[in-house]
C-alpha positions as CSV (number, residue, x, y, z in Angstrom):
1,X,0.0,0.0,0.0
2,X,1.1,3.5,-0.7
3,X,0.2,7.0,0.5
4,X,-0.5,8.1,-3.1
5,X,-4.1,8.8,-4.2
6,X,-6.0,10.8,-6.7
7,X,-9.3,12.6,-6.6
8,X,-11.1,12.8,-9.9
9,X,-14.2,14.8,-11.0
10,X,-15.3,17.1,-13.8
11,X,-14.9,20.2,-11.7
12,X,-13.1,21.4,-8.6
13,X,-16.4,22.7,-7.2
14,X,-17.9,19.2,-7.1
15,X,-15.1,18.1,-4.8
16,X,-15.9,20.7,-2.1
17,X,-18.3,19.6,0.6
18,X,-20.3,21.9,2.9
19,X,-20.7,21.3,6.6
20,X,-24.3,20.3,6.1
21,X,-23.2,17.6,3.6
22,X,-20.7,16.1,6.0
23,X,-22.8,16.0,9.1
24,X,-25.3,13.2,9.7
25,X,-28.7,14.1,10.9
26,X,-29.5,13.7,14.7
27,X,-31.4,10.6,15.5
28,X,-34.3,10.5,17.9
29,X,-33.1,11.0,21.5
30,X,-29.9,12.9,20.5
31,X,-29.4,16.4,21.7
32,X,-27.8,19.1,19.4
33,X,-24.4,20.4,20.3
34,X,-22.9,22.1,22.2
35,X,-23.3,19.5,24.9
36,X,-23.2,20.4,28.6
37,X,-20.5,18.7,30.8
38,X,-22.3,15.6,32.0
39,X,-19.3,13.4,33.0
40,X,-18.4,15.4,36.1
41,X,-18.5,18.7,38.0
42,X,-15.1,20.1,36.8
43,X,-13.1,20.4,33.7
44,X,-10.7,17.8,35.0
45,X,-13.6,15.3,35.5
46,X,-14.8,15.9,31.9
47,X,-11.4,15.8,30.1
48,X,-9.4,13.5,32.3
49,X,-12.2,11.1,33.4
50,X,-14.2,11.4,36.6
51,X,-13.5,7.9,37.9
52,X,-9.9,7.5,36.8
53,X,-8.1,9.5,39.5
């Protein structure tokens, strides 16, 4: 395998995707971002794990 690849299309504009085209729709029960901190009371709990200290 190599790291070489090509993108091919008729125009450059067809290869540019918008944010709406890249994001999947929210499923029932999902809440839209930004999400509140639910994993702990502090930044350390959220980013480092509440039960891992």
